[in-house]
CHARMM-style PDB file with segment names, atoms N, HN, CA, C and O in Angstrom:
ATOM      1  N   MET     1     114.304 102.143 107.350  1.00  0.00      PROA
ATOM      2  CA  MET     1     113.918 102.213 108.560  1.00  0.00      PROA
ATOM      3  C   MET     1     112.511 103.001 108.328  1.00  0.00      PROA
ATOM      4  O   MET     1     112.251 103.858 107.484  1.00  0.00      PROA
ATOM      5  N   ALA     2     111.573 102.366 109.481  1.00  0.00      PROA
ATOM      6  HN  ALA     2     111.783 101.670 110.168  1.00  0.00      PROA
ATOM      7  CA  ALA     2     110.349 102.718 109.329  1.00  0.00      PROA
ATOM      8  C   ALA     2     109.936 104.136 109.614  1.00  0.00      PROA
ATOM      9  O   ALA     2     110.823 104.815 110.131  1.00  0.00      PROA
ATOM     10  N   ASN     3     108.747 104.753 109.385  1.00  0.00      PROA
ATOM     11  HN  ASN     3     108.026 104.201 108.965  1.00  0.00      PROA
ATOM     12  CA  ASN     3     108.528 106.044 109.442  1.00  0.00      PROA
ATOM     13  C   ASN     3     107.420 106.077 110.729  1.00  0.00      PROA
ATOM     14  O   ASN     3     106.400 106.613 110.296  1.00  0.00      PROA
ATOM     15  N   THR     4     107.314 105.842 111.616  1.00  0.00      PROA
ATOM     16  HN  THR     4     108.142 105.406 111.968  1.00  0.00      PROA
ATOM     17  CA  THR     4     106.261 105.769 112.798  1.00  0.00      PROA
ATOM     18  C   THR     4     105.546 107.320 113.021  1.00  0.00      PROA
ATOM     19  O   THR     4     104.505 107.345 113.677  1.00  0.00      PROA
ATOM     20  N   ASN     5     106.076 108.572 112.498  1.00  0.00      PROA
ATOM     21  HN  ASN     5     106.921 108.552 111.965  1.00  0.00      PROA
ATOM     22  CA  ASN     5     105.920 109.639 112.706  1.00  0.00      PROA
ATOM     23  C   ASN     5     104.450 109.791 111.372  1.00  0.00      PROA
ATOM     24  O   ASN     5     103.333 110.224 111.658  1.00  0.00      PROA
ATOM     25  N   LEU     6     104.898 109.287 109.901  1.00  0.00      PROA
ATOM     26  HN  LEU     6     105.805 108.936 109.668  1.00  0.00      PROA
ATOM     27  CA  LEU     6     104.015 109.166 108.966  1.00  0.00      PROA
ATOM     28  C   LEU     6     102.745 108.752 109.251  1.00  0.00      PROA
ATOM     29  O   LEU     6     101.657 109.297 109.065  1.00  0.00      PROA
ATOM     30  N   LYS     7     103.186 107.241 109.943  1.00  0.00      PROA
ATOM     31  HN  LYS     7     104.070 106.798 110.095  1.00  0.00      PROA
ATOM     32  CA  LYS     7     101.770 106.033 110.508  1.00  0.00      PROA
ATOM     33  C   LYS     7     100.956 106.962 111.394  1.00  0.00      PROA
ATOM     34  O   LYS     7      99.728 107.018 111.335  1.00  0.00      PROA
ATOM     35  N   ILE     8     101.802 107.784 112.328  1.00  0.00      PROA
ATOM     36  HN  ILE     8     102.800 107.739 112.376  1.00  0.00      PROA
ATOM     37  CA  ILE     8     100.495 108.278 113.300  1.00  0.00      PROA
ATOM     38  C   ILE     8     100.034 109.511 112.764  1.00  0.00      PROA
ATOM     39  O   ILE     8      99.053 110.094 113.226  1.00  0.00      PROA
ATOM     40  N   ALA     9     100.761 109.963 111.724  1.00  0.00      PROA
ATOM     41  HN  ALA     9     101.558 109.489 111.349  1.00  0.00      PROA
ATOM     42  CA  ALA     9      99.845 110.955 111.235  1.00  0.00      PROA
ATOM     43  C   ALA     9      98.722 110.721 110.831  1.00  0.00      PROA
ATOM     44  O   ALA     9      97.752 111.313 111.305  1.00  0.00      PROA
ATOM     45  N   VAL    10      98.593 109.653 109.705  1.00  0.00      PROA
ATOM     46  HN  VAL    10      99.380 109.172 109.320  1.00  0.00      PROA
ATOM     47  CA  VAL    10      97.935 108.767 108.937  1.00  0.00      PROA
ATOM     48  C   VAL    10      96.558 108.417 110.243  1.00  0.00      PROA
ATOM     49  O   VAL    10      95.335 108.290 110.182  1.00  0.00      PROA
ATOM     50  N   ILE    11      97.276 108.383 111.009  1.00  0.00      PROA
ATOM     51  HN  ILE    11      98.269 108.486 111.058  1.00  0.00      PROA
ATOM     52  CA  ILE    11      95.934 107.437 111.861  1.00  0.00      PROA
ATOM     53  C   ILE    11      95.195 108.665 112.445  1.00  0.00      PROA
ATOM     54  O   ILE    11      93.979 108.574 112.612  1.00  0.00      PROA
ATOM     55  N   GLN    12      95.812 109.748 112.752  1.00  0.00      PROA
ATOM     56  HN  GLN    12      96.800 109.822 112.616  1.00  0.00      PROA
ATOM     57  CA  GLN    12      95.532 111.208 113.456  1.00  0.00      PROA
ATOM     58  C   GLN    12      94.433 111.857 112.675  1.00  0.00      PROA
ATOM     59  O   GLN    12      93.347 112.272 113.080  1.00  0.00      PROA
ATOM     60  N   SER    13      94.999 111.857 111.341  1.00  0.00      PROA
ATOM     61  HN  SER    13      95.881 111.520 111.013  1.00  0.00      PROA
ATOM     62  CA  SER    13      94.299 112.644 110.233  1.00  0.00      PROA
ATOM     63  C   SER    13      92.969 111.987 110.076  1.00  0.00      PROA
ATOM     64  O   SER    13      92.319 112.764 109.377  1.00  0.00      PROA
ATOM     65  N   GLY    14      92.181 110.878 110.391  1.00  0.00      PROA
ATOM     66  HN  GLY    14      92.709 110.246 110.959  1.00  0.00      PROA
ATOM     67  CA  GLY    14      90.861 109.653 110.421  1.00  0.00      PROA
ATOM     68  C   GLY    14      90.964 109.350 108.770  1.00  0.00      PROA
ATOM     69  O   GLY    14      89.995 108.953 108.123  1.00  0.00      PROA
ATOM     70  N   LEU    15      91.963 109.539 108.335  1.00  0.00      PROA
ATOM     71  HN  LEU    15      92.750 109.862 108.860  1.00  0.00      PROA
ATOM     72  CA  LEU    15      91.516 108.995 106.304  1.00  0.00      PROA
ATOM     73  C   LEU    15      92.524 107.558 106.554  1.00  0.00      PROA
ATOM     74  O   LEU    15      93.449 107.268 107.312  1.00  0.00      PROA
ATOM     75  N   ARG    16      91.891 106.984 105.640  1.00  0.00      PROA
ATOM     76  HN  ARG    16      91.139 107.219 105.024  1.00  0.00      PROA
ATOM     77  CA  ARG    16      92.547 105.939 105.502  1.00  0.00      PROA
ATOM     78  C   ARG    16      93.833 106.068 104.572  1.00  0.00      PROA
ATOM     79  O   ARG    16      94.177 107.092 103.982  1.00  0.00      PROA
ATOM     80  N   GLY    17      94.544 104.707 104.550  1.00  0.00      PROA
ATOM     81  HN  GLY    17      94.264 103.875 105.029  1.00  0.00      PROA
ATOM     82  CA  GLY    17      95.792 104.939 103.814  1.00  0.00      PROA
ATOM     83  C   GLY    17      95.539 105.359 102.591  1.00  0.00      PROA
ATOM     84  O   GLY    17      96.102 106.320 102.067  1.00  0.00      PROA
ATOM     85  N   TYR    18      94.449 104.474 101.931  1.00  0.00      PROA
ATOM     86  HN  TYR    18      93.991 103.693 102.357  1.00  0.00      PROA
ATOM     87  CA  TYR    18      94.236 104.630 100.433  1.00  0.00      PROA
ATOM     88  C   TYR    18      93.434 105.778 100.073  1.00  0.00      PROA
ATOM     89  O   TYR    18      93.324 106.130  98.899  1.00  0.00      PROA
ATOM     90  N   GLU    19      92.744 106.510 101.244  1.00  0.00      PROA
ATOM     91  HN  GLU    19      92.833 106.224 102.198  1.00  0.00      PROA
ATOM     92  CA  GLU    19      92.263 107.635 100.768  1.00  0.00      PROA
ATOM     93  C   GLU    19      93.278 109.144 100.498  1.00  0.00      PROA
ATOM     94  O   GLU    19      93.271 110.056  99.671  1.00  0.00      PROA
ATOM     95  N   VAL    20      94.094 108.780 101.697  1.00  0.00      PROA
ATOM     96  HN  VAL    20      94.099 108.038 102.368  1.00  0.00      PROA
ATOM     97  CA  VAL    20      95.426 109.877 101.175  1.00  0.00      PROA
ATOM     98  C   VAL    20      95.894 109.204  99.829  1.00  0.00      PROA
ATOM     99  O   VAL    20      95.827 109.999  98.891  1.00  0.00      PROA
ATOM    100  N   GLU    21      96.351 107.949  99.482  1.00  0.00      PROA
ATOM    101  HN  GLU    21      96.406 107.304 100.244  1.00  0.00      PROA
ATOM    102  CA  GLU    21      96.541 107.831  97.998  1.00  0.00      PROA
ATOM    103  C   GLU    21      96.274 108.744  97.155  1.00  0.00      PROA
ATOM    104  O   GLU    21      96.904 109.508  96.422  1.00  0.00      PROA
ATOM    105  N   ARG    22      94.971 108.460  97.461  1.00  0.00      PROA
ATOM    106  HN  ARG    22      94.460 107.839  98.056  1.00  0.00      PROA
ATOM    107  CA  ARG    22      93.753 109.212  96.035  1.00  0.00      PROA
ATOM    108  C   ARG    22      93.950 110.587  96.166  1.00  0.00      PROA
ATOM    109  O   ARG    22      94.215 111.104  95.081  1.00  0.00      PROA
ATOM    110  N   VAL    23      93.919 111.301  97.028  1.00  0.00      PROA
ATOM    111  HN  VAL    23      93.704 110.881  97.910  1.00  0.00      PROA
ATOM    112  CA  VAL    23      94.273 112.770  97.281  1.00  0.00      PROA
ATOM    113  C   VAL    23      95.046 112.925  96.360  1.00  0.00      PROA
ATOM    114  O   VAL    23      94.733 113.483  95.308  1.00  0.00      PROA
ATOM    115  N   LEU    24      96.355 112.378  96.659  1.00  0.00      PROA
ATOM    116  HN  LEU    24      96.609 111.925  97.514  1.00  0.00      PROA
ATOM    117  CA  LEU    24      97.769 112.367  95.730  1.00  0.00      PROA
ATOM    118  C   LEU    24      98.265 112.330  95.145  1.00  0.00      PROA
ATOM    119  O   LEU    24      99.338 112.852  94.842  1.00  0.00      PROA
ATOM    120  N   ASN    25      97.174 111.194  94.487  1.00  0.00      PROA
ATOM    121  HN  ASN    25      96.303 110.770  94.733  1.00  0.00      PROA
ATOM    122  CA  ASN    25      97.577 110.499  92.917  1.00  0.00      PROA
ATOM    123  C   ASN    25      98.391 109.353  92.941  1.00  0.00      PROA
ATOM    124  O   ASN    25      98.820 108.798  91.929  1.00  0.00      PROA
ATOM    125  N   PHE    26      98.678 108.877  94.505  1.00  0.00      PROA
ATOM    126  HN  PHE    26      98.330 109.328  95.327  1.00  0.00      PROA
ATOM    127  CA  PHE    26      99.794 107.851  94.577  1.00  0.00      PROA
ATOM    128  C   PHE    26      99.271 106.403  93.938  1.00  0.00      PROA
ATOM    129  O   PHE    26      98.080 106.094  93.989  1.00  0.00      PROA
ATOM    130  N   TRP    27     100.210 105.608  93.374  1.00  0.00      PROA
ATOM    131  HN  TRP    27     101.177 105.859  93.333  1.00  0.00      PROA
ATOM    132  CA  TRP    27     100.124 104.093  93.095  1.00  0.00      PROA
ATOM    133  C   TRP    27      99.409 103.348  94.361  1.00  0.00      PROA
ATOM    134  O   TRP    27      99.850 103.425  95.508  1.00  0.00      PROA
ATOM    135  N   PRO    28      98.358 102.688  94.023  1.00  0.00      PROA
ATOM    136  CA  PRO    28      98.186 101.571  95.494  1.00  0.00      PROA
ATOM    137  C   PRO    28      99.654 101.253  95.935  1.00  0.00      PROA
ATOM    138  O   PRO    28     100.679 101.151  95.260  1.00  0.00      PROA
ATOM    139  N   GLY    29      99.441 101.132  97.243  1.00  0.00      PROA
ATOM    140  HN  GLY    29      98.609 101.215  97.792  1.00  0.00      PROA
ATOM    141  CA  GLY    29     100.668 100.320  98.284  1.00  0.00      PROA
ATOM    142  C   GLY    29     101.772 101.698  98.542  1.00  0.00      PROA
ATOM    143  O   GLY    29     102.342 101.567  99.624  1.00  0.00      PROA
ATOM    144  N   LYS    30     102.229 103.099  97.714  1.00  0.00      PROA
ATOM    145  HN  LYS    30     101.765 103.204  96.834  1.00  0.00      PROA
ATOM    146  CA  LYS    30     102.808 103.678  97.589  1.00  0.00      PROA
ATOM    147  C   LYS    30     103.339 104.162  99.323  1.00  0.00      PROA
ATOM    148  O   LYS    30     104.479 104.003  99.760  1.00  0.00      PROA
ATOM    149  N   LEU    31     102.252 104.721 100.028  1.00  0.00      PROA
ATOM    150  HN  LEU    31     101.326 104.850  99.673  1.00  0.00      PROA
ATOM    151  CA  LEU    31     102.089 105.344 101.241  1.00  0.00      PROA
ATOM    152  C   LEU    31     102.592 104.170 101.939  1.00  0.00      PROA
ATOM    153  O   LEU    31     103.565 104.368 102.666  1.00  0.00      PROA
ATOM    154  N   SER    32     102.175 103.110 101.873  1.00  0.00      PROA
ATOM    155  HN  SER    32     101.385 102.949 101.282  1.00  0.00      PROA
ATOM    156  CA  SER    32     103.062 101.609 102.990  1.00  0.00      PROA
ATOM    157  C   SER    32     103.996 101.496 102.808  1.00  0.00      PROA
ATOM    158  O   SER    32     104.613 101.226 103.839  1.00  0.00      PROA
ATOM    159  N   LYS    33     104.844 101.572 101.590  1.00  0.00      PROA
ATOM    160  HN  LYS    33     104.343 101.791 100.753  1.00  0.00      PROA
ATOM    161  CA  LYS    33     106.239 101.520 101.260  1.00  0.00      PROA
ATOM    162  C   LYS    33     106.994 102.889 102.076  1.00  0.00      PROA
ATOM    163  O   LYS    33     107.975 102.940 102.817  1.00  0.00      PROA
ATOM    164  N   MET    34     106.011 103.989 101.550  1.00  0.00      PROA
ATOM    165  HN  MET    34     105.214 103.948 100.948  1.00  0.00      PROA
ATOM    166  CA  MET    34     106.708 105.434 102.051  1.00  0.00      PROA
ATOM    167  C   MET    34     106.924 104.686 103.783  1.00  0.00      PROA
ATOM    168  O   MET    34     108.014 104.365 104.258  1.00  0.00      PROA
ATOM    169  N   ILE    35     105.821 104.573 104.351  1.00  0.00      PROA
ATOM    170  HN  ILE    35     104.936 104.833 103.966  1.00  0.00      PROA
ATOM    171  CA  ILE    35     105.694 103.978 105.924  1.00  0.00      PROA
ATOM    172  C   ILE    35     106.729 103.047 106.121  1.00  0.00      PROA
ATOM    173  O   ILE    35     107.476 103.311 107.063  1.00  0.00      PROA
ATOM    174  N   ALA    36     107.030 101.772 105.320  1.00  0.00      PROA
ATOM    175  HN  ALA    36     106.423 101.557 104.555  1.00  0.00      PROA
ATOM    176  CA  ALA    36     107.646 101.191 105.781  1.00  0.00      PROA
ATOM    177  C   ALA    36     109.510 101.446 105.414  1.00  0.00      PROA
ATOM    178  O   ALA    36     110.488 100.813 105.810  1.00  0.00      PROA
ATOM    179  N   GLY    37     109.395 102.617 104.527  1.00  0.00      PROA
ATOM    180  HN  GLY    37     108.600 103.132 104.205  1.00  0.00      PROA
ATOM    181  CA  GLY    37     110.625 102.923 104.287  1.00  0.00      PROA
ATOM    182  C   GLY    37     111.623 102.330 103.114  1.00  0.00      PROA
ATOM    183  O   GLY    37     112.805 102.300 102.770  1.00  0.00      PROA
ATOM    184  N   ILE    38     110.322 101.886 102.752  1.00  0.00      PROA
ATOM    185  HN  ILE    38     109.362 101.910 103.031  1.00  0.00      PROA
ATOM    186  CA  ILE    38     111.167 101.227 101.110  1.00  0.00      PROA
ATOM    187  C   ILE    38     111.580 101.864 100.551  1.00  0.00      PROA
ATOM    188  O   ILE    38     112.703 101.754 100.059  1.00  0.00      PROA
ATOM    189  N   ILE    39     110.664 102.961 100.391  1.00  0.00      PROA
ATOM    190  HN  ILE    39     109.752 103.050 100.791  1.00  0.00      PROA
ATOM    191  CA  ILE    39     111.113 104.175  99.353  1.00  0.00      PROA
ATOM    192  C   ILE    39     111.162 105.369 100.261  1.00  0.00      PROA
ATOM    193  O   ILE    39     110.848 105.396 101.451  1.00  0.00      PROA
ATOM    194  N   ALA    40     111.626 106.396  99.482  1.00  0.00      PROA
ATOM    195  HN  ALA    40     111.882 106.374  98.516  1.00  0.00      PROA
ATOM    196  CA  ALA    40     111.780 107.516 100.352  1.00  0.00      PROA
ATOM    197  C   ALA    40     110.881 108.609  99.059  1.00  0.00      PROA
ATOM    198  O   ALA    40     110.893 108.657  97.829  1.00  0.00      PROA
ATOM    199  N   PRO    41     110.168 109.368 100.160  1.00  0.00      PROA
ATOM    200  CA  PRO    41     109.476 110.359  99.204  1.00  0.00      PROA
ATOM    201  C   PRO    41     110.215 111.282  98.817  1.00  0.00      PROA
ATOM    202  O   PRO    41     111.191 111.551  99.518  1.00  0.00      PROA
ATOM    203  N   THR    42     109.962 112.073  97.534  1.00  0.00      PROA
ATOM    204  HN  THR    42     109.169 111.855  96.965  1.00  0.00      PROA
ATOM    205  CA  THR    42     110.367 113.295  97.039  1.00  0.00      PROA
ATOM    206  C   THR    42     109.903 114.756  98.195  1.00  0.00      PROA
ATOM    207  O   THR    42     109.111 114.705  99.135  1.00  0.00      PROA
ATOM    208  N   ASN    43     110.643 115.868  97.752  1.00  0.00      PROA
ATOM    209  HN  ASN    43     111.287 115.909  96.988  1.00  0.00      PROA
ATOM    210  CA  ASN    43     110.563 116.909  98.682  1.00  0.00      PROA
ATOM    211  C   ASN    43     108.988 117.096  98.262  1.00  0.00      PROA
ATOM    212  O   ASN    43     108.128 117.359  99.103  1.00  0.00      PROA
ATOM    213  N   GLY    44     108.706 116.932  96.861  1.00  0.00      PROA
ATOM    214  HN  GLY    44     109.405 116.719  96.177  1.00  0.00      PROA
ATOM    215  CA  GLY    44     107.002 117.486  96.837  1.00  0.00      PROA
ATOM    216  C   GLY    44     106.234 116.438  97.261  1.00  0.00      PROA
ATOM    217  O   GLY    44     105.268 116.964  97.815  1.00  0.00      PROA
ATOM    218  N   GLU    45     106.147 115.530  97.299  1.00  0.00      PROA
ATOM    219  HN  GLU    45     106.931 115.102  96.849  1.00  0.00      PROA
ATOM    220  CA  GLU    45     105.201 114.295  98.111  1.00  0.00      PROA
ATOM    221  C   GLU    45     105.940 115.010 100.034  1.00  0.00      PROA
ATOM    222  O   GLU    45     105.244 115.352 100.990  1.00  0.00      PROA
ATOM    223  N   GLU    46     106.752 115.003  99.987  1.00  0.00      PROA
ATOM    224  HN  GLU    46     107.318 114.725  99.211  1.00  0.00      PROA
ATOM    225  CA  GLU    46     106.401 115.225 101.526  1.00  0.00      PROA
ATOM    226  C   GLU    46     105.654 116.732 102.220  1.00  0.00      PROA
ATOM    227  O   GLU    46     105.073 116.902 103.292  1.00  0.00      PROA
ATOM    228  N   ILE    47     105.986 117.740 101.023  1.00  0.00      PROA
ATOM    229  HN  ILE    47     106.458 117.602 100.153  1.00  0.00      PROA
ATOM    230  CA  ILE    47     105.191 118.732 101.056  1.00  0.00      PROA
ATOM    231  C   ILE    47     103.524 118.182 101.137  1.00  0.00      PROA
ATOM    232  O   ILE    47     102.715 118.241 102.063  1.00  0.00      PROA
ATOM    233  N   ALA    48     103.404 117.596  99.659  1.00  0.00      PROA
ATOM    234  HN  ALA    48     104.061 117.548  98.907  1.00  0.00      PROA
ATOM    235  CA  ALA    48     101.814 117.075  99.806  1.00  0.00      PROA
ATOM    236  C   ALA    48     101.022 116.289 100.692  1.00  0.00      PROA
ATOM    237  O   ALA    48      99.828 116.470 100.928  1.00  0.00      PROA
ATOM    238  N   LEU    49     101.998 115.115 101.326  1.00  0.00      PROA
ATOM    239  HN  LEU    49     102.968 114.967 101.134  1.00  0.00      PROA
ATOM    240  CA  LEU    49     101.560 114.473 102.489  1.00  0.00      PROA
ATOM    241  C   LEU    49     101.207 115.639 103.627  1.00  0.00      PROA
ATOM    242  O   LEU    49     100.048 115.661 104.041  1.00  0.00      PROA
ATOM    243  N   ALA    50     102.206 116.652 104.172  1.00  0.00      PROA
ATOM    244  HN  ALA    50     103.147 116.634 103.836  1.00  0.00      PROA
ATOM    245  CA  ALA    50     101.840 117.121 104.933  1.00  0.00      PROA
ATOM    246  C   ALA    50     100.925 118.342 104.680  1.00  0.00      PROA
ATOM    247  O   ALA    50     100.752 119.231 105.513  1.00  0.00      PROA
ATOM    248  N   GLY    51     100.382 118.308 103.517  1.00  0.00      PROA
ATOM    249  HN  GLY    51     100.523 117.586 102.840  1.00  0.00      PROA
ATOM    250  CA  GLY    51      99.348 119.486 104.015  1.00  0.00      PROA
ATOM    251  C   GLY    51      97.951 118.610 103.861  1.00  0.00      PROA
ATOM    252  O   GLY    51      96.944 119.248 104.171  1.00  0.00      PROA
ATOM    253  N   VAL    52      97.777 117.504 103.512  1.00  0.00      PROA
ATOM    254  HN  VAL    52      98.595 116.986 103.260  1.00  0.00      PROA
ATOM    255  CA  VAL    52      96.869 116.428 103.185  1.00  0.00      PROA
ATOM    256  C   VAL    52      96.520 116.314 104.909  1.00  0.00      PROA
ATOM    257  O   VAL    52      95.493 116.638 105.505  1.00  0.00      PROA
ATOM    258  N   LEU    53      97.793 115.726 105.429  1.00  0.00      PROA
ATOM    259  HN  LEU    53      98.627 115.462 104.945  1.00  0.00      PROA
ATOM    260  CA  LEU    53      97.795 115.183 107.058  1.00  0.00      PROA
ATOM    261  C   LEU    53      97.518 116.346 107.731  1.00  0.00      PROA
ATOM    262  O   LEU    53      96.889 116.115 108.764  1.00  0.00      PROA
ATOM    263  N   ASP    54      97.811 117.825 107.491  1.00  0.00      PROA
ATOM    264  HN  ASP    54      98.322 118.013 106.652  1.00  0.00      PROA
ATOM    265  CA  ASP    54      97.353 118.536 108.282  1.00  0.00      PROA
ATOM    266  C   ASP    54      98.153 118.944 109.287  1.00  0.00      PROA
ATOM    267  O   ASP    54      97.760 119.561 110.277  1.00  0.00      PROA
ATOM    268  N   LYS    55      99.629 118.511 108.991  1.00  0.00      PROA
ATOM    269  HN  LYS    55      99.949 118.009 108.187  1.00  0.00      PROA
ATOM    270  CA  LYS    55     101.035 118.819 109.747  1.00  0.00      PROA
ATOM    271  C   LYS    55     101.852 119.639 109.100  1.00  0.00      PROA
ATOM    272  O   LYS    55     101.600 120.059 107.970  1.00  0.00      PROA
ATOM    273  N   LYS    56     103.028 119.975 109.841  1.00  0.00      PROA
ATOM    274  HN  LYS    56     103.232 119.634 110.759  1.00  0.00      PROA
ATOM    275  CA  LYS    56     104.256 120.384 109.310  1.00  0.00      PROA
ATOM    276  C   LYS    56     105.137 119.437 108.702  1.00  0.00      PROA
ATOM    277  O   LYS    56     105.001 118.340 109.243  1.00  0.00      PROA
ATOM    278  N   VAL    57     106.243 119.434 107.515  1.00  0.00      PROA
ATOM    279  HN  VAL    57     106.354 120.325 107.076  1.00  0.00      PROA
ATOM    280  CA  VAL    57     107.140 118.662 106.882  1.00  0.00      PROA
ATOM    281  C   VAL    57     107.862 118.022 108.341  1.00  0.00      PROA
ATOM    282  O   VAL    57     108.004 116.819 108.563  1.00  0.00      PROA
ATOM    283  N   CYS    58     108.236 119.043 109.177  1.00  0.00      PROA
ATOM    284  HN  CYS    58     108.121 120.019 108.997  1.00  0.00      PROA
ATOM    285  CA  CYS    58     109.168 118.854 110.128  1.00  0.00      PROA
ATOM    286  C   CYS    58     108.431 117.676 110.993  1.00  0.00      PROA
ATOM    287  O   CYS    58     109.162 116.801 111.457  1.00  0.00      PROA
ATOM    288  N   GLU    59     107.243 117.618 111.197  1.00  0.00      PROA
ATOM    289  HN  GLU    59     106.649 118.329 110.820  1.00  0.00      PROA
ATOM    290  CA  GLU    59     106.687 116.890 112.030  1.00  0.00      PROA
ATOM    291  C   GLU    59     106.452 115.889 111.658  1.00  0.00      PROA
ATOM    292  O   GLU    59     106.102 115.102 112.538  1.00  0.00      PROA
ATOM    293  N   ILE    60     106.502 115.291 110.074  1.00  0.00      PROA
ATOM    294  HN  ILE    60     106.785 115.930 109.360  1.00  0.00      PROA
ATOM    295  CA  ILE    60     106.218 113.871 109.767  1.00  0.00      PROA
ATOM    296  C   ILE    60     107.702 113.396 109.536  1.00  0.00      PROA
ATOM    297  O   ILE    60     108.269 112.598 110.283  1.00  0.00      PROA
ATOM    298  N   PHE    61     108.084 113.782 108.789  1.00  0.00      PROA
ATOM    299  HN  PHE    61     107.623 114.430 108.182  1.00  0.00      PROA
ATOM    300  CA  PHE    61     109.732 113.753 108.071  1.00  0.00      PROA
ATOM    301  C   PHE    61     111.046 114.678 108.797  1.00  0.00      PROA
ATOM    302  O   PHE    61     111.670 115.558 108.204  1.00  0.00      PROA
ATOM    303  N   PRO    62     111.314 114.169 110.432  1.00  0.00      PROA
ATOM    304  CA  PRO    62     112.312 115.228 110.820  1.00  0.00      PROA
ATOM    305  C   PRO    62     113.540 114.913 110.389  1.00  0.00      PROA
ATOM    306  O   PRO    62     113.934 113.760 110.213  1.00  0.00      PROA
ATOM    307  N   PRO    63     114.245 116.023 110.188  1.00  0.00      PROA
ATOM    308  CA  PRO    63     115.474 115.924 109.983  1.00  0.00      PROA
ATOM    309  C   PRO    63     116.420 114.838 110.561  1.00  0.00      PROA
ATOM    310  O   PRO    63     116.550 114.704 111.778  1.00  0.00      PROA
ATOM    311  N   GLU    64     117.307 113.794 109.341  1.00  0.00      PROA
ATOM    312  HN  GLU    64     117.201 113.904 108.353  1.00  0.00      PROA
ATOM    313  CA  GLU    64     118.106 112.973 109.896  1.00  0.00      PROA
ATOM    314  C   GLU    64     119.137 113.331 111.127  1.00  0.00      PROA
ATOM    315  O   GLU    64     119.669 114.441 111.098  1.00  0.00      PROA
ATOM    316  N   GLN    65     119.414 112.508 112.117  1.00  0.00      PROA
ATOM    317  HN  GLN    65     118.982 111.606 112.141  1.00  0.00      PROA
ATOM    318  CA  GLN    65     120.263 113.045 112.975  1.00  0.00      PROA
ATOM    319  C   GLN    65     121.807 112.849 112.794  1.00  0.00      PROA
ATOM    320  O   GLN    65     122.044 111.711 112.388  1.00  0.00      PROA
ATOM    321  N   VAL    66     122.577 113.374 112.916  1.00  0.00      PROA
ATOM    322  HN  VAL    66     122.385 114.299 113.246  1.00  0.00      PROA
ATOM    323  CA  VAL    66     124.339 112.849 112.518  1.00  0.00      PROA
ATOM    324  C   VAL    66     124.443 112.306 113.900  1.00  0.00      PROA
ATOM    325  O   VAL    66     123.891 112.577 114.966  1.00  0.00      PROA
ATOM    326  N   GLU    67     125.506 111.285 113.443  1.00  0.00      PROA
ATOM    327  HN  GLU    67     125.954 111.064 112.577  1.00  0.00      PROA
ATOM    328  CA  GLU    67     125.818 110.710 114.585  1.00  0.00      PROA
ATOM    329  C   GLU    67     127.996 111.288 114.424  1.00  0.00      PROA
ATOM    330  O   GLU    67     128.829 111.198 113.523  1.00  0.00      PROA
ATOM    331  N   VAL    68     128.014 111.917 116.103  1.00  0.00      PROA
ATOM    332  HN  VAL    68     127.337 111.990 116.835  1.00  0.00      PROA
ATOM    333  CA  VAL    68     129.096 112.667 116.204  1.00  0.00      PROA
ATOM    334  C   VAL    68     129.939 111.553 116.732  1.00  0.00      PROA
ATOM    335  O   VAL    68     129.496 110.915 117.687  1.00  0.00      PROA
ATOM    336  N   ASP    69     131.341 111.180 116.121  1.00  0.00      PROA
ATOM    337  HN  ASP    69     131.700 111.698 115.345  1.00  0.00      PROA
ATOM    338  CA  ASP    69     132.023 110.410 117.187  1.00  0.00      PROA
ATOM    339  C   ASP    69     132.837 110.455 118.349  1.00  0.00      PROA
ATOM    340  OT1 ASP    69     133.154 109.413 118.922  1.00  0.00      PROA
TER     341      ASP     69
END
């Protein structure tokens, strides 16, 4: 599932995706794959992304909601 919160945070930061990747030493395309939901960031990557994007981790990566029957 796509992470629209992450995409919005990148846009609001004013940085380009490749600039965020460069600051965090991500390989090219890693951020796009996280946004698309192809790969999941580690806890450390979530914290680092939140720091670079000047957001709280819970704003970018909200806890998953559990469906109740």
